[in-house]
C-alpha positions in Angstrom: -18.9 -39.5 -1.4 -17.5 -35.9 -0.6 -20.2 -33.8 1.0 -20.5 -30.5 -0.6 -18.6 -28.9 2.4 -15.4 -31.6 1.3 -16.2 -30.5 -2.5 -15.9 -26.9 -2.1 -12.9 -27.5 0.4 -10.8 -29.6 -2.3 -11.8 -27.0 -5.3 -10.1 -24.7 -3.1 -7.1 -26.0 -2.6 -7.0 -27.0 -6.5 -7.1 -23.5 -7.6 -10.4 -23.9 -9.6 -12.2 -21.3 -8.0 -11.2 -18.2 -6.3 -13.2 -19.3 -2.9 -13.7 -17.4 0.3 -15.3 -18.3 3.4 -16.8 -15.3 5.9 -17.8 -16.1 8.6 -20.7 -14.3 11.0 -19.0 -13.7 14.6 -22.1 -12.2 17.0 -24.3 -14.8 18.3 -27.4 -15.3 20.5 -26.0 -17.9 22.7 -27.5 -17.9 26.4 -23.6 -19.3 27.2 -22.4 -16.0 25.7 -21.7 -13.7 28.7 -21.3 -10.6 26.2 -25.3 -11.3 25.5 -26.2 -10.2 29.1 -26.3 -6.1 30.1 -24.4 -8.0 33.7 -21.4 -9.5 31.5 -22.2 -12.7 33.1 -24.5 -15.6 32.4 -27.2 -16.0 34.9 -27.4 -18.3 37.7 -29.8 -20.1 39.5 -30.5 -17.0 41.9 -31.1 -14.7 38.8 -34.4 -13.4 37.4 -33.7 -13.7 33.6 -35.2 -11.5 31.2 -35.9 -10.9 27.5 -37.1 -7.7 26.1 -41.0 -8.5 25.4 -41.1 -6.8 22.0 -37.6 -8.3 20.4 -37.8 -11.2 18.3 -34.7 -13.1 19.1 -34.0 -17.2 18.8 -31.8 -18.3 21.7 -29.5 -21.3 21.2 -29.0 -23.1 24.8 -26.2 -25.6 24.7 -26.2 -27.1 28.2 -28.8 -27.2 31.2 -29.3 -23.9 33.3 -31.2 -22.8 37.3 -33.2 -20.0 37.4 -35.2 -18.0 39.9 -37.5 -16.8 37.5 -37.2 -16.2 33.8 -40.1 -13.6 31.9 -40.2 -14.2 28.1 -40.7 -12.0 25.0 -43.6 -12.3 23.1 -42.3 -13.8 19.6 -39.0 -15.7 20.4 -37.4 -19.4 20.4 -34.9 -21.7 22.4 -33.1 -24.0 20.4 -31.7 -26.6 22.5 -29.2 -28.2 22.1 -28.6 -32.1 23.1 -29.2 -32.4 26.8 -30.3 -28.5 27.1 -33.2 -27.0 29.2 -34.0 -24.8 32.4 -35.4 -25.9 36.2 -36.4 -23.5 38.3 -35.0 -23.2 41.6 -36.5 -21.8 45.1 -34.3 -19.5 47.0 -30.8 -19.0 47.0 -28.7 -21.1 45.0 -25.3 -22.2 46.3 -22.6 -20.1 45.2 -24.7 -17.6 43.3 -25.2 -15.3 45.8 -28.2 -13.4 46.5 -29.1 -13.1 43.2 -30.0 -9.7 40.3 -32.2 -9.4 37.7 -30.4 -9.9 34.5 -31.5 -8.8 30.8 -31.0 -10.1 27.7 -29.2 -7.5 25.2 -31.1 -6.3 22.3 -29.4 -7.9 18.6 -31.6 -5.8 16.1 -28.7 -3.5 15.7 -26.6 -6.1 14.1 -26.4 -5.6 10.4 -25.3 -7.9 7.8 -23.0 -4.8 6.0 -21.3 -4.0 9.2 -17.6 -5.1 8.3 -16.3 -5.2 11.7 -18.9 -8.4 12.2 -17.0 -10.7 10.0 -13.7 -12.8 9.7 -12.7 -14.0 6.1 -10.3 -17.6 5.5 -9.4 -19.8 2.8 -11.2 -22.7 4.2 -13.1 -23.9 6.8 -10.1 -25.9 8.7 -8.8 -22.1 8.9 -11.8 -20.5 10.3 -11.8 -22.9 13.3 -8.2 -22.7 13.7 -8.2 -18.6 13.9 -6.2 -18.2 10.6 -8.0 -15.3 9.3 -7.6 -13.3 5.9 -7.1 -9.4 6.3 -9.5 -7.5 4.0 -10.7 -4.2 2.3 -14.1 -3.4 4.2 -15.7 -4.2 1.0 -14.5 -7.6 0.8 -15.0 -8.5 4.5 -18.7 -8.1 4.1 -19.5 -11.7 1.9 -19.2 -11.5 -1.5 -21.2 -12.8 -4.2 -18.8 -15.7 -4.8 -18.2 -16.2 -1.3 -19.8 -18.9 1.1 -21.1 -17.8 4.4 -20.4 -19.9 7.6 -22.9 -18.9 10.8 -21.4 -21.3 13.6 -23.0 -24.6 14.2 -23.7 -24.8 17.8 -24.9 -21.0 17.5 -28.1 -18.8 16.9 -27.9 -15.4 15.6 -30.1 -12.1 14.5 -29.1 -10.4 11.7 -30.3 -7.4 9.9 -29.6 -7.6 6.0 -31.3 -4.0 4.0 -29.9 -2.2 1.6 -31.3 -0.5 -1.6 -31.2 -3.9 -3.2 -33.5 -6.3 -2.8 -31.7 -9.3 -3.0 -28.0 -10.0 -1.4 -26.3 -12.9 -3.5 -24.1 -15.2 -1.8 -23.1 -18.8 -3.8 -23.6 -20.6 -0.3 -24.6 -20.1 3.5 -24.2 -22.5 6.2 -26.6 -22.3 9.4 -27.5 -24.6 12.7 -24.7 -27.1 10.6 -26.8 -27.1 7.2 -25.2 -25.9 4.0 -27.8 -24.5 1.5 -26.5 -24.0 -2.3 -30.1 -24.3 -3.4 -31.9 -21.2 -3.7 -35.2 -23.0 -3.1 -34.3 -24.8 -0.5 -32.9 -21.7 1.3 -36.0 -19.8 0.9 -37.9 -22.6 2.5 -35.7 -22.2 5.8 -36.3 -18.3 5.6 -39.9 -18.7 5.6 -39.7 -20.6 8.5 -40.3 -19.4 12.2 -36.5 -20.0 13.0 -35.8 -18.5 9.8 -37.8 -15.1 10.4 -36.4 -14.7 13.6 -32.9 -14.9 12.2 -32.8 -13.1 9.6 -34.9 -9.7 9.0 -34.9 -6.4 7.0 -36.0 -5.2 3.8 -33.5 -7.3 1.4 -33.5 -10.7 1.0 -30.3 -13.5 1.1 -29.9 -15.6 -1.9 -28.2 -18.5 -2.4 -26.7 -20.5 -5.4 -24.6 -17.7 -7.4 -22.4 -18.9 -9.4 -18.5 -19.9 -8.1 -16.0 -17.4 -9.8 -15.0 -19.1 -13.1 -12.3 -16.9 -13.9 -8.6 -17.9 -12.9 -7.5 -14.4 -12.3 -10.0 -13.9 -9.4 -13.6 -11.9 -9.8 -14.5 -8.7 -8.7 -16.6 -8.7 -5.4 -19.6 -6.6 -6.4 -19.8 -4.7 -3.2 -18.7 -1.5 -4.5 -22.6 -1.0 -4.6 -22.7 -0.7 -1.3 -19.5 1.1 -0.2 -21.6 3.6 1.4 -23.2 1.9 3.7 -20.5 -0.5 4.6 -18.6 2.7 5.4 -21.5 4.0 7.8 -20.2 1.4 10.2 -16.8 1.8 10.1 -14.7 4.0 12.6 -11.7 5.3 11.3 -8.8 6.1 13.2 -6.0 8.6 12.8 -2.6 8.1 11.1 0.6 9.5 11.4 2.4 8.4 7.8 3.7 10.9 5.5 1.1 10.1 2.6 -1.7 7.9 3.8 -2.9 6.0 0.9 -6.7 4.9 0.5 -6.8 1.5 -1.3 -9.5 0.9 -3.4 -12.8 -0.6 -1.4 -11.6 0.7 1.8 -13.2 3.0 4.0 -10.5 4.1 6.0 -6.7 5.8 5.0 -3.7 3.2 5.7 -0.1 3.2 6.5 1.4 1.1 4.1 2.0 -0.2 0.9 -0.3 -0.5 -2.1 0.8 -2.9 -5.2 -1.2 -3.0 -8.3 -0.1 -5.9 -10.6 -1.1 -6.2 -14.3 -1.4 -9.4 -15.9 -1.8 -11.4 -18.6 -3.7 -15.3 -19.5 -1.9 -17.5 -17.3 -2.4 -15.7 -14.1 -3.8 -17.8 -11.0 -4.9 -15.2 -8.0 -5.1 -18.8 -5.8 -1.7 -19.4 -7.0 -0.2 -16.5 -6.3 -2.3 -15.7 -2.7 -0.3 -19.5 -1.8 2.9 -18.5 -3.4 2.9 -15.3 -0.6 1.8 -17.1 2.0 4.7 -19.8 1.5 7.0 -17.6 0.0 7.2 -14.7 2.1 4.7 -14.5 5.1 6.1 -17.4 6.3 9.6 -15.9 7.1 9.7 -14.9 10.4 10.1 -11.2 9.9 6.8 -10.7 8.2 5.0 -12.0 11.2 3.4 -8.9 11.8 2.4 -8.6 8.1 -1.2 -8.1 6.8 -1.9 -8.8 3.2 -5.3 -8.4 1.2 -5.5 -9.4 -2.2 -8.2 -8.0 -4.5 -9.5 -7.8 -8.4 -10.4 -4.1 -8.8 -11.6 -2.2 -12.2 -9.0 0.7 -12.4 -10.5 3.2 -14.7 -8.1 4.3 -17.4 -7.5 7.8 -18.2 -6.1 9.9 -21.6 -3.8 12.8 -20.2 -4.6 11.9 -16.6 -7.8 13.6 -17.5 -10.3 12.1 -19.8 -11.7 8.7 -19.1 -11.6 6.2 -21.8 -12.3 3.2 -20.0 -11.2 0.6 -17.2 -8.8 -2.3 -17.1 -8.7 -5.2 -14.5 -5.7 -5.3 -12.4 -5.0 -7.0 -8.9 -4.5 -5.3 -5.9 -2.4 -6.2 -2.7 -2.5 -4.0 0.3 0.4 -4.4 2.6 0.0 -3.4 6.3 2.3 -3.8 9.1 0.6 -4.2 12.8 3.7 -4.1 14.0 3.9 -0.4 12.5 7.6 -0.9 11.4 9.0 -0.7 7.7 8.4 -4.8 7.0 5.3 -3.4 4.4 8.1 -1.9 2.6 10.6 -4.6 2.7 7.8 -7.3 1.8 6.8 -5.3 -1.2 10.5 -5.2 -2.3 10.7 -8.2 -2.0 7.5 -8.6 -4.4 8.8 -6.8 -6.9 11.9 -8.6 -7.4 9.9 -12.0 -7.3 7.3 -10.2 -10.2 10.8 -9.0 -12.0 12.4 -12.6 -12.1 9.4 -14.6 -12.5 6.3 -12.6 -14.0 6.5 -14.6 -17.2 5.8 -17.8 -15.5 3.1 -16.2 -13.3 1.5 -14.4 -15.6 2.7 -11.0 -14.1 3.3 -7.8 -16.9 4.3 -5.3 -14.7 3.4 -4.0 -11.1 3.0 -0.7 -10.2 3.7 0.7 -5.9 2.7 3.4 -3.3 4.4 4.1 -0.5 2.7 6.0 2.6 6.4 7.1 3.8 7.0 8.5 0.2 10.0 6.1 -0.3 10.9 5.5 -3.9 10.5 1.7 -4.5 12.0 0.3 -8.0 9.3 -1.2 -9.6 10.6 -1.5 -13.0 9.2 -4.1 -15.3 7.4 -4.8 -18.3 6.3 -1.3 -19.7 4.3 -2.8 -22.4 0.8 -2.1 -21.4 2.5 1.6 -20.9 3.6 1.9 -24.6 0.1 0.5 -25.7 -1.9 2.8 -23.3 -0.3 6.0 -25.0 -0.1 4.7 -28.9 -4.3 4.2 -27.7 -4.7 7.9 -26.2 -2.9 9.1 -29.6 -5.1 7.0 -32.4 -8.0 8.3 -29.9 -7.6 11.9 -29.9 -6.8 11.2 -34.2 -9.8 9.9 -34.1 -11.7 12.7 -32.5 -10.6 15.2 -34.7 -11.2 13.4 -37.7 -15.0 12.9 -36.6 -15.0 16.5 -35.7 -13.9 17.7 -39.3 -16.2 15.6 -40.9 -19.2 16.7 -39.1 -18.0 20.2 -39.5 -17.6 19.9 -43.2 -21.1 18.1 -43.2 -22.7 21.1 -41.6 -23.8 18.8 -38.4 -21.8 21.3 -35.9 -20.5 24.6 -36.7 -17.2 25.6 -36.1 -16.3 28.9 -34.0 -15.6 31.9 -36.3 -11.5 32.9 -35.9 -10.9 36.3 -35.3 -9.9 38.1 -39.2 -6.7 38.7 -39.2 -7.5 42.4 -39.9 -7.3 43.1 -36.7 -3.4 42.6 -36.1 -3.1 45.7 -39.3 -2.6 49.1 -38.6 -3.8 51.7 -40.6 -3.6 50.2 -44.1 -5.3 53.0 -46.1 -1.9 54.9 -45.2 1.7 53.4 -46.5 4.7 54.1 -44.3 5.1 57.8 -43.0 6.5 59.8 -45.4 5.4 57.6 -48.0 3.4 57.3 -51.2 -0.5 57.4 -50.8 -1.7 53.5 -52.0 -4.7 54.1 -54.3 -5.5 50.7 -54.8 -5.8 50.8 -58.5 -5.7 53.9 -61.7 -9.5 55.5 -62.3 -9.0 57.7 -65.6 -12.1 59.0 -65.1 -10.9 61.0 -62.2 -7.1 60.5 -62.2 -6.9 62.3 -65.4 -8.5 65.5 -65.9 -7.9 65.7 -69.5 -10.0 62.6 -69.9 -13.0 63.8 -68.6 -15.8 65.7 -70.8 -15.4 69.7 -71.3 -18.4 70.0 -68.9 -18.7 73.6 -68.1 -18.1 74.7 -64.5 -17.1 71.2 -63.4 -13.4 71.9 -63.0 -13.9 75.1 -61.9 -13.5 76.9 -58.4 -16.8 77.9 -58.2 -18.7 76.0 -55.3 -22.3 76.7 -56.0 -22.3 74.2 -58.8 -22.2 71.6 -55.7 -19.2 69.7 -56.9 -15.6 70.3 -57.3 -12.6 68.4 -58.6 -8.9 68.9 -57.5 -5.8 67.3 -57.5 -6.5 64.4 -54.4 -10.1 63.7 -55.2 -13.8 64.9 -55.8 -15.8 66.9 -52.9 -19.8 67.6 -53.1 -21.0 70.5 -51.6 -24.0 70.1 -49.1 -25.7 73.3 -48.9 -27.4 72.0 -45.6 -24.1 72.7 -44.0 -23.3 75.8 -45.8 -20.4 77.7 -44.3 -22.3 81.0 -44.7 -25.9 79.7 -43.3 -26.5 79.3 -40.0 -30.0 77.4 -40.4 -31.1 75.1 -42.3 -34.6 75.6 -43.6 -36.6 72.5 -45.0 
């Protein structure tokens, strides 16, 4: 009967799940010289000291002699078969005069530090050092990953984030694999579990595996700021540095974005790249990271209207040469030749050198996007018009065309006056009734009629008077 780890490995090889293994690098092993302040494992002439207030579970693989040992208030030794300690009196031969050696504090080691993890496709690759390159977000265990802590090892890891739970598919510690949430919760509540895991968040196992052959998003984008706070970026010297989605630092290399259709399988394509291209001698220094991302779609490159899933392939050249672009050209040619078989509908390329690489392929997606954008714009216009007619919204007033006119009360220079319409009462003096003084020149009556119009005299503004007395 297959064990759980063997079954997971079989499924990965068959491409049924997008399965990656993430292994924690640091440990709290007694035999690891990097855990001691002197850089050496204590010998029989040395005095061993653990920080009194620090909580730690230390794995001891063999037997050790010590001169003296000071233990913490809350700690634990995990002894391998046959391991232990014994005290010697005096100086141990070959050990020297002896010193006081202190065990380093491991409380600062955090789960969301991408530099403290290694990724591989299988447990065998982990053991043989065949590690995968990933963007920083995916260097930390994703929600569909299997987390591995080394068999003959202990550790202390801080799990703190703005979310209460950190989900993974499974977790292996001290040679035991946990896939049940209740079973792992029981382990976390044990004394050893409390010494190994600490922080405000809780790691949970039993998350469903990725059921999409095209891959699943990692889910660590919500922790991007926390992940990047642990990363120190170096300087880059390329012409156009690139920033891959999910990465914390600018890179020199190539970003290849793959558009796909039904039938695309991420595991199959990853295996194809490894077997057909990365196995070639000229690509020995190349690092390739593949991940599924959601790319924002924008109308006229400005207005966002949704996202679309795509495959991001990040290509780095460890030798700082031009092989990254050479591999990108090979991948584009392969996609153009076998895209229909692989389920690839098109590719887009960005290079840090500024060189253009032919990425011609199926432009159906671009056409569909353009048509969709036009339809969206027309829909918005129709909605605005309907809402304006129903007075739900008020359209801004348009400026009157009269502001573009000159003095329209007069015609062209020297032309006839435009009176608008004929008024027989004023334009034809003969039509007026015979009223004495109406048409005379005597202004004392207060009204006078001329050929150009009718004028009323206001006694308050009489030229013969300088003051107006009411």
